[in-house]
GUMIFI-449502 format. One record per residue (C-alpha): residue number from 1; residue in three letters; chain; x, y, z. Coordinates in Angstrom, 2 decimals. Layout:
BEGIN
 seq type mol      xx      yy      zz
 NUM  Ala   A       X       Y       Z
...
//
This chain:
BEGIN
 seq type mol      xx      yy      zz
   1  Met   A  -85.55   67.80 -150.25
   2  Lys   A  -81.94   68.97 -149.98
   3  Lys   A  -79.83   66.28 -147.20
   4  Ala   A  -77.65   67.34 -144.78
   5  Ile   A  -74.04   66.09 -145.50
   6  Leu   A  -71.61   65.67 -142.98
   7  Thr   A  -68.24   64.87 -144.34
   8  Thr   A  -65.33   63.29 -143.14
   9  Ser   A  -63.76   66.55 -143.10
  10  Gly   A  -65.96   67.36 -140.31
  11  Ile   A  -67.41   70.04 -142.26
  12  Phe   A  -71.55   70.66 -141.84
  13  Phe   A  -73.97   72.00 -144.81
  14  Pro   A  -76.73   74.24 -143.06
  15  Phe   A  -79.58   71.85 -143.67
  16  Leu   A  -79.00   69.99 -140.51
  17  Ala   A  -82.37   70.44 -138.32
  18  Ile   A  -82.23   67.57 -135.86
  19  Gln   A  -83.46   68.65 -132.45
  20  Ala   A  -80.70   68.18 -129.71
  21  Gln   A  -82.79   68.45 -126.58
  22  Gln   A  -83.90   65.43 -124.25
  23  Thr   A  -87.04   64.10 -124.61
  24  Thr   A  -89.55   63.08 -121.87
  25  Lys   A  -90.71   60.32 -123.17
  26  Gln   A  -88.10   57.03 -123.87
  27  Pro   A  -88.25   56.01 -127.47
  28  Asn   A  -89.14   52.75 -128.93
  29  Ile   A  -86.17   50.88 -130.70
  30  Ile   A  -86.12   48.58 -133.76
  31  Leu   A  -82.99   46.89 -135.14
  32  Ile   A  -83.35   45.63 -138.27
  33  Met   A  -80.65   43.34 -139.97
  34  Ala   A  -80.56   41.78 -143.22
  35  Asp   A  -78.36   38.64 -143.67
  36  Asp   A  -75.81   38.78 -146.51
  37  Leu   A  -77.14   42.00 -148.13
  38  Gly   A  -74.67   43.76 -150.10
  39  Trp   A  -73.58   47.18 -150.05
  40  Gly   A  -75.08   47.73 -153.36
  41  Asp   A  -78.32   45.85 -152.77
  42  Val   A  -80.59   48.52 -152.55
  43  Gly   A  -82.13   51.31 -154.54
  44  Phe   A  -80.68   54.15 -151.57
  45  Asn   A  -76.92   53.01 -152.96
  46  Gly   A  -77.73   53.05 -156.19
  47  Asn   A  -79.55   49.38 -157.05
  48  Lys   A  -81.33   50.18 -160.63
  49  Ile   A  -82.90   46.13 -160.68
  50  Ile   A  -83.61   45.24 -156.80
  51  Arg   A  -86.60   46.96 -155.69
  52  Thr   A  -86.49   48.57 -152.09
  53  Pro   A  -88.91   51.31 -152.11
  54  Val   A  -89.55   51.77 -148.62
  55  Leu   A  -86.05   51.19 -147.88
  56  Asp   A  -85.38   53.77 -149.99
  57  Lys   A  -87.94   56.37 -148.72
  58  Leu   A  -86.82   55.50 -145.09
  59  Ala   A  -83.26   56.51 -146.42
  60  Ser   A  -84.60   59.61 -147.90
  61  Glu   A  -86.26   60.67 -144.44
  62  Gly   A  -83.80   60.23 -142.26
  63  Val   A  -79.89   59.04 -141.91
  64  Lys   A  -78.60   57.44 -144.34
  65  Met   A  -75.09   55.90 -143.45
  66  Glu   A  -72.86   56.28 -146.07
  67  Arg   A  -70.17   54.58 -144.29
  68  Phe   A  -70.98   51.92 -142.28
  69  Tyr   A  -69.48   49.15 -141.43
  70  Ser   A  -70.37   45.53 -139.88
  71  Ala   A  -67.93   44.41 -137.43
  72  Gly   A  -66.66   41.34 -138.78
  73  Pro   A  -67.20   39.87 -142.37
  74  Leu   A  -69.31   37.11 -141.05
  75  Ser   A  -72.50   36.61 -139.54
  76  Ser   A  -72.15   35.75 -136.09
  77  Pro   A  -69.15   37.91 -134.70
  78  Thr   A  -71.35   41.07 -136.19
  79  Arg   A  -74.27   40.27 -134.26
  80  Ala   A  -72.15   40.01 -131.46
  81  Ser   A  -70.78   43.63 -131.77
  82  Val   A  -74.33   45.07 -132.13
  83  Leu   A  -76.25   43.53 -128.76
  84  Thr   A  -72.35   44.31 -126.77
  85  Gly   A  -70.97   47.34 -128.33
  86  Arg   A  -67.62   45.33 -127.97
  87  Asn   A  -65.01   43.51 -130.47
  88  Pro   A  -66.22   40.41 -131.45
  89  Phe   A  -63.07   38.85 -130.50
  90  Arg   A  -63.83   40.54 -126.64
  91  Thr   A  -66.62   38.63 -126.81
  92  Gly   A  -65.57   35.24 -127.78
  93  Val   A  -67.48   35.21 -131.06
  94  Phe   A  -64.62   35.06 -133.10
  95  Ser   A  -66.65   33.30 -136.68
  96  Ala   A  -69.89   31.78 -137.90
  97  Asn   A  -70.58   28.81 -135.62
  98  Glu   A  -68.02   29.11 -133.51
  99  Gly   A  -68.32   30.06 -129.88
 100  Ile   A  -70.79   31.64 -128.33
 101  Leu   A  -72.71   34.76 -126.84
 102  Arg   A  -70.60   34.55 -123.44
 103  Pro   A  -73.33   34.81 -120.64
 104  Glu   A  -71.05   37.53 -118.64
 105  Glu   A  -71.30   39.70 -121.49
 106  Ile   A  -73.45   42.98 -120.70
 107  Thr   A  -75.91   43.22 -123.61
 108  Leu   A  -78.28   45.76 -124.90
 109  Pro   A  -81.46   43.97 -124.25
 110  Glu   A  -80.27   43.36 -120.40
 111  Leu   A  -79.47   47.78 -120.11
 112  Leu   A  -83.28   48.17 -121.65
 113  Lys   A  -84.97   45.91 -119.83
 114  Ala   A  -83.55   46.92 -116.73
 115  Ala   A  -84.60   50.63 -117.76
 116  Gly   A  -88.22   49.51 -118.36
 117  Tyr   A  -88.50   48.19 -121.89
 118  Gln   A  -89.92   45.02 -123.44
 119  Thr   A  -87.59   43.16 -125.11
 120  Gly   A  -87.72   40.97 -128.14
 121  His   A  -85.80   38.88 -130.59
 122  Phe   A  -87.40   37.96 -134.27
 123  Gly   A  -85.34   36.08 -136.74
 124  Lys   A  -82.40   34.61 -136.85
 125  Trp   A  -79.99   34.52 -133.42
 126  His   A  -76.59   32.54 -134.61
 127  Leu   A  -74.83   33.25 -131.34
 128  Gly   A  -75.62   29.40 -129.98
 129  Thr   A  -77.99   26.92 -129.81
 130  Leu   A  -81.77   26.88 -128.84
 131  Thr   A  -81.97   23.11 -127.87
 132  Ala   A  -80.19   21.01 -125.87
 133  Thr   A  -82.32   17.60 -126.16
 134  Glu   A  -82.53   17.43 -130.04
 135  Thr   A  -80.64   17.82 -133.38
 136  Asp   A  -81.07   21.19 -134.69
 137  Ala   A  -80.15   23.84 -137.29
 138  Asn   A  -75.86   23.81 -137.52
 139  Arg   A  -75.06   22.63 -133.92
 140  Gly   A  -78.12   21.77 -131.86
 141  Arg   A  -77.91   18.77 -130.41
 142  Pro   A  -77.15   16.64 -127.13
 143  Glu   A  -73.59   16.63 -127.59
 144  Asn   A  -73.06   20.31 -127.79
 145  Lys   A  -74.92   20.97 -124.37
 146  His   A  -72.19   23.80 -123.89
 147  Leu   A  -73.06   25.57 -127.00
 148  Tyr   A  -76.69   26.01 -125.25
 149  Asn   A  -77.25   29.81 -125.37
 150  Pro   A  -80.90   30.93 -126.07
 151  Pro   A  -82.04   34.69 -126.23
 152  Val   A  -83.50   34.40 -122.66
 153  Leu   A  -80.09   34.19 -121.38
 154  His   A  -79.68   37.35 -122.43
 155  Gly   A  -82.27   39.70 -121.35
 156  Tyr   A  -85.17   39.24 -123.55
 157  Asp   A  -88.53   38.83 -122.63
 158  Val   A  -89.87   37.17 -126.12
 159  Ala   A  -88.00   35.55 -128.99
 160  Phe   A  -89.17   34.19 -132.25
 161  Val   A  -85.60   32.77 -133.53
 162  Thr   A  -83.95   30.02 -135.50
 163  Glu   A  -80.42   28.84 -134.28
 164  Ser   A  -79.03   29.77 -138.26
 165  Lys   A  -80.04   29.94 -141.94
 166  Val   A  -83.70   28.60 -143.13
 167  Pro   A  -84.79   28.98 -146.36
 168  Thr   A  -86.56   32.64 -147.37
 169  Phe   A  -89.89   31.11 -148.55
 170  Asp   A  -91.05   28.04 -146.52
 171  Pro   A  -88.37   27.82 -144.42
 172  Met   A  -89.28   24.72 -142.61
 173  Val   A  -88.68   22.93 -145.80
 174  Lys   A  -86.81   22.50 -149.22
 175  Pro   A  -87.40   19.94 -152.09
 176  Arg   A  -86.04   16.61 -152.62
 177  Glu   A  -83.61   17.89 -155.47
 178  Asn   A  -82.10   20.87 -154.58
 179  Asn   A  -78.67   22.75 -154.65
 180  Gly   A  -79.25   23.68 -151.45
 181  Arg   A  -78.34   27.77 -152.53
 182  Phe   A  -81.30   28.63 -154.52
 183  Trp   A  -85.21   27.06 -156.01
 184  Asp   A  -88.10   28.12 -156.59
 185  Tyr   A  -90.82   27.96 -154.23
 186  Met   A  -92.68   24.25 -154.39
 187  Gln   A  -95.94   24.73 -155.62
 188  Glu   A  -96.70   20.65 -154.53
 189  Lys   A  -95.21   20.43 -151.14
 190  Asp   A  -95.83   16.79 -150.89
 191  Thr   A  -92.64   15.50 -151.64
 192  Ala   A  -90.60   18.61 -149.15
 193  Leu   A  -88.48   17.32 -146.73
 194  Ser   A  -87.64   18.89 -143.25
 195  Tyr   A  -85.14   22.15 -143.53
 196  Gly   A  -83.75   20.50 -139.98
 197  Thr   A  -83.65   23.76 -138.45
 198  Ala   A  -86.81   25.06 -136.55
 199  Tyr   A  -88.05   28.11 -135.09
 200  Trp   A  -88.01   28.24 -130.95
 201  Asp   A  -90.03   30.90 -128.58
 202  Ile   A  -88.39   32.45 -125.31
 203  Asn   A  -89.09   29.45 -123.41
 204  Gly   A  -87.36   26.61 -125.40
 205  Asn   A  -90.70   25.22 -127.28
 206  Arg   A  -90.60   24.83 -131.01
 207  Glu   A  -93.26   27.09 -133.07
 208  Thr   A  -95.04   24.98 -135.42
 209  Glu   A  -97.81   26.97 -136.48
 210  Gly   A  -98.11   30.05 -139.26
 211  Leu   A  -94.43   28.59 -140.64
 212  Thr   A  -95.51   28.76 -144.80
 213  Gly   A  -94.57   31.38 -147.05
 214  Asp   A  -92.57   34.56 -147.12
 215  Asp   A  -89.87   33.81 -144.39
 216  Ser   A  -90.03   37.51 -143.68
 217  Arg   A  -93.52   37.98 -143.41
 218  Ile   A  -93.81   34.95 -141.03
 219  Ile   A  -91.14   36.76 -138.82
 220  Ile   A  -92.95   40.29 -138.94
 221  Asp   A  -96.56   37.98 -137.97
 222  Arg   A  -94.84   37.48 -134.35
 223  Val   A  -92.98   41.14 -134.32
 224  Leu   A  -96.33   43.45 -134.18
 225  Pro   A  -98.38   41.51 -131.40
 226  Phe   A  -95.49   41.83 -129.25
 227  Ile   A  -95.26   46.07 -130.55
 228  Asp   A  -98.95   45.94 -129.86
 229  Arg   A  -99.09   44.53 -126.58
 230  Ser   A  -96.17   47.24 -125.32
 231  Val   A  -98.17   50.07 -127.11
 232  Thr   A -101.42   48.87 -125.36
 233  Glu   A  -99.58   48.25 -121.74
 234  Lys   A  -97.69   51.81 -122.54
 235  Ile   A  -93.93   50.56 -121.87
 236  Pro   A  -91.42   51.31 -124.25
 237  Phe   A  -90.36   48.48 -126.34
 238  Phe   A  -87.04   46.77 -128.21
 239  Ser   A  -87.47   44.78 -130.95
 240  Val   A  -84.37   43.18 -132.55
 241  Val   A  -85.24   42.12 -135.81
 242  Trp   A  -82.88   40.04 -137.95
 243  Phe   A  -84.15   38.92 -141.17
 244  His   A  -82.46   35.74 -142.70
 245  Thr   A  -82.84   37.69 -145.94
 246  Pro   A  -80.91   37.15 -148.82
 247  His   A  -78.91   34.52 -147.30
 248  Leu   A  -78.90   30.89 -149.12
 249  Pro   A  -80.68   29.18 -149.42
 250  Cys   A  -82.84   32.21 -151.61
 251  Val   A  -86.61   31.32 -152.55
 252  Ala   A  -88.80   34.18 -153.62
 253  Gly   A  -92.49   33.30 -153.51
 254  Pro   A  -94.74   33.60 -156.89
 255  Glu   A  -95.31   37.14 -156.56
 256  His   A  -92.14   38.15 -156.24
 257  Thr   A  -90.21   35.89 -158.40
 258  Ala   A  -92.99   37.38 -161.04
 259  Leu   A  -91.34   40.98 -160.78
 260  Tyr   A  -88.27   39.62 -162.18
 261  Arg   A  -89.71   36.76 -164.36
 262  Asn   A  -87.31   37.83 -167.54
 263  Tyr   A  -84.23   36.90 -165.50
 264  Pro   A  -82.36   33.27 -164.16
 265  Leu   A  -83.67   31.46 -161.51
 266  Glu   A  -80.81   32.35 -158.91
 267  Glu   A  -81.50   35.91 -159.95
 268  Arg   A  -85.53   35.97 -159.63
 269  Asn   A  -84.98   34.56 -156.50
 270  Tyr   A  -82.61   36.71 -154.54
 271  Tyr   A  -83.94   40.31 -156.07
 272  Gly   A  -87.96   38.82 -155.09
 273  Cys   A  -86.90   37.35 -151.75
 274  Ile   A  -85.19   41.16 -150.94
 275  Thr   A  -88.63   43.17 -152.13
 276  Ala   A  -90.05   40.43 -150.03
 277  Met   A  -88.58   41.72 -147.14
 278  Asp   A  -88.79   45.44 -148.01
 279  Glu   A  -92.76   45.26 -148.18
 280  Gln   A  -92.13   43.26 -144.84
 281  Ile   A  -90.39   46.57 -143.48
 282  Gly   A  -93.35   48.35 -145.30
 283  Arg   A  -95.65   46.77 -143.20
 284  Leu   A  -94.02   47.17 -140.22
 285  Val   A  -93.60   51.55 -140.75
 286  Ser   A  -97.69   50.97 -141.22
 287  Phe   A  -98.38   49.52 -138.24
 288  Leu   A  -96.19   51.73 -135.93
 289  Lys   A  -97.87   54.51 -137.61
 290  Asn   A -101.60   52.76 -137.28
 291  Arg   A -100.44   52.82 -133.59
 292  Gln   A  -99.28   56.44 -133.42
 293  Val   A  -95.91   55.32 -132.46
 294  Tyr   A  -93.98   56.12 -135.78
 295  Glu   A  -92.48   59.27 -134.37
 296  Asn   A  -91.00   58.42 -131.22
 297  Thr   A  -89.58   54.87 -132.63
 298  Ile   A  -86.19   54.37 -133.76
 299  Ile   A  -85.65   52.43 -136.63
 300  Leu   A  -81.74   51.31 -137.51
 301  Phe   A  -81.20   48.97 -140.42
 302  Cys   A  -78.12   47.30 -141.95
 303  Ser   A  -76.44   43.93 -142.79
 304  Asp   A  -74.39   41.84 -141.12
 305  Asn   A  -71.53   41.86 -143.83
 306  Gly   A  -71.53   41.72 -147.57
 307  Pro   A  -72.93   39.88 -150.37
 308  Glu   A  -72.29   36.05 -150.25
 309  Leu   A  -69.45   34.37 -153.20
 310  Asn   A  -70.78   33.30 -156.16
 311  Thr   A  -74.54   35.35 -155.69
 312  Pro   A  -76.45   37.62 -157.61
 313  Gly   A  -75.22   40.04 -154.60
 314  Thr   A  -73.52   43.02 -155.13
 315  Ala   A  -70.61   45.15 -153.29
 316  Gly   A  -70.97   48.02 -155.73
 317  Asp   A  -67.69   49.68 -156.78
 318  Tyr   A  -66.28   48.31 -153.67
 319  Lys   A  -64.26   45.25 -153.74
 320  Gly   A  -64.94   41.84 -151.95
 321  Lys   A  -67.77   40.45 -150.66
 322  Lys   A  -68.77   37.98 -147.54
 323  Arg   A  -65.45   36.53 -145.37
 324  Ser   A  -63.19   39.46 -146.80
 325  Leu   A  -62.05   42.46 -145.32
 326  His   A  -62.03   44.37 -148.35
 327  Glu   A  -64.47   47.32 -148.43
 328  Gly   A  -67.16   45.29 -150.01
 329  Gly   A  -67.21   42.51 -147.19
 330  Ile   A  -67.81   44.48 -144.42
 331  Arg   A  -69.27   48.19 -146.18
 332  Val   A  -73.29   47.72 -145.91
 333  Pro   A  -76.05   49.61 -146.26
 334  Ala   A  -77.67   51.53 -143.43
 335  Leu   A  -79.74   54.02 -141.94
 336  Met   A  -81.65   55.40 -139.28
 337  Val   A  -84.81   57.23 -138.87
 338  Trp   A  -86.41   58.71 -135.32
 339  Pro   A  -89.20   61.07 -137.16
 340  Asp   A  -89.54   62.96 -133.04
 341  Arg   A  -85.87   63.92 -133.63
 342  Ile   A  -84.58   64.09 -137.25
 343  Lys   A  -86.59   66.58 -138.70
 344  Thr   A  -84.44   67.00 -141.96
 345  Pro   A  -82.73   64.12 -144.35
 346  Leu   A  -79.19   63.83 -143.37
 347  Val   A  -76.26   61.92 -145.10
 348  Leu   A  -73.37   60.98 -142.39
 349  Lys   A  -70.61   60.10 -144.07
 350  Glu   A  -68.36   59.53 -140.96
 351  Pro   A  -66.96   56.02 -140.58
 352  Cys   A  -69.48   54.07 -138.01
 353  Ser   A  -70.13   50.58 -137.38
 354  Thr   A  -72.38   47.75 -135.71
 355  Ser   A  -70.19   48.13 -132.46
 356  Asp   A  -71.54   51.46 -132.27
 357  Tyr   A  -75.62   51.21 -131.74
 358  Leu   A  -75.27   50.05 -128.03
 359  Pro   A  -73.29   53.15 -126.98
 360  Ser   A  -75.52   55.27 -129.50
 361  Leu   A  -78.81   54.24 -128.03
 362  Leu   A  -77.28   54.07 -124.20
 363  Asp   A  -76.91   57.97 -125.10
 364  Ile   A  -80.00   58.52 -126.27
 365  Thr   A  -81.79   57.03 -124.06
 366  Gly   A  -79.37   58.22 -121.00
 367  Ile   A  -78.62   54.76 -119.54
 368  Ala   A  -75.63   54.08 -118.03
 369  Tyr   A  -73.19   51.70 -119.11
 370  Pro   A  -71.11   49.80 -116.15
 371  Thr   A  -67.94   51.12 -115.36
 372  Gly   A  -64.76   49.68 -115.42
 373  Arg   A  -65.73   47.48 -118.62
 374  Lys   A  -63.95   47.78 -122.05
 375  Leu   A  -66.52   49.57 -124.86
 376  Asp   A  -65.10   48.93 -128.59
 377  Gly   A  -67.83   50.98 -129.97
 378  Glu   A  -68.69   54.70 -129.30
 379  Ser   A  -72.07   56.76 -130.09
 380  Phe   A  -72.67   58.42 -133.54
 381  Trp   A  -75.44   60.29 -132.01
 382  Pro   A  -73.38   63.23 -131.35
 383  Leu   A  -72.36   63.27 -135.23
 384  Met   A  -76.48   63.57 -136.15
 385  Thr   A  -77.00   66.35 -133.37
 386  Gly   A  -74.34   68.97 -134.62
 387  Lys   A  -72.38   68.22 -131.03
 388  Ser   A  -69.66   66.34 -132.10
 389  Gln   A  -68.17   66.89 -136.19
 390  Val   A  -65.23   63.67 -135.81
 391  Lys   A  -65.02   60.76 -134.13
 392  Lys   A  -62.97   60.08 -131.35
 393  Glu   A  -59.71   58.01 -132.28
 394  Arg   A  -60.46   54.30 -131.55
 395  Thr   A  -57.61   50.99 -131.49
 396  Gly   A  -59.35   48.70 -133.20
 397  Ile   A  -62.06   51.02 -134.58
 398  Leu   A  -63.83   49.07 -136.69
 399  Phe   A  -62.64   45.47 -136.46
 400  Gly   A  -60.09   42.90 -136.02
 401  Thr   A  -58.69   42.19 -132.65
 402  Pro   A  -59.08   45.31 -130.40
 403  Gly   A  -55.79   46.90 -128.90
 404  Gly   A  -54.84   45.44 -125.99
 405  Cys   A  -57.15   42.23 -126.56
 406  Asp   A  -56.07   38.94 -126.79
 407  Gly   A  -59.31   37.61 -128.35
 408  Arg   A  -60.28   35.89 -125.02
 409  Lys   A  -59.60   37.90 -122.00
 410  Leu   A  -62.64   40.42 -121.07
//
């Protein structure tokens, strides 16, 4: 099938067939983010080794966002931009494990919850600690009470989250001897050590059940019941799904390492955990179809930054990786599907960023953003509907310190 292509010169090819009228029923929304997935780590951007058939199919059916950028070259700043529509420096999240998402920030889950959505966050959080009473992950400990900042403070009804990274298979444990980066899955767990990071629910309780096996599957195991309840209750849902894959330590289970058995340890685990994540996204899509809500569900997928250094991850032909402001550090794979409204495949070549998520979704849903507060993002929905051919010029358009902001002022 031919794709509608929007070039940076603003010229539309005649295949665009996205409906521009308002829907009467609010769409469900799912924001999926991979962790350290490079621009070139997916089939729809040309990778010939890593198997990502589900993502490839979604990209071929919806909008492939060719020039999509993370708002920062590291995890936490990008995540802050997704939830606020603002430059990370404006939100106080300056780097990974530095700062928290300020309580005064107006977040997407808060706005959607006020408009009648059920809201859930699943997987990685990385915008503050999840306990102030015990040692957990990178920063969770009693002496860091000032960093306590769980999802419940930012508009979520449901959560199943870790503060930061975990192994991508058997996420709660690690081998007694390991390099902290890659290992094959442990067949015998009798000698395993605690990884030191817990999953927490919305009320600040440790999750203890169903935490073995592929981490992407463990996350989707919690997403599906949340969606099911919302559908049963006939309430639109907003689900943030932030996978840990393929952030180090990379571990893949036996089924997925077998797909890459002829590759060295690092490659077979890196490739395997990405394919495992792709399968779980397929499981999510199948569930939406079975519950007959796929057509009216917006799915947005991206990565938080470029691939980690000294891993098999690739940024394709682009220079730089994670932590770099070169193209390879911030240009990430991205797509959007919404079958009810996106009827014809499209390749969007206009630059967009993670800061654009919030204004785009508010634009689509008709929810107003409070006046008198600066947004750095801009809706990309008019580009997809043909109502606009170029994005307006902005200061601090994608990343870096926004114009007129010293990084600490609101």
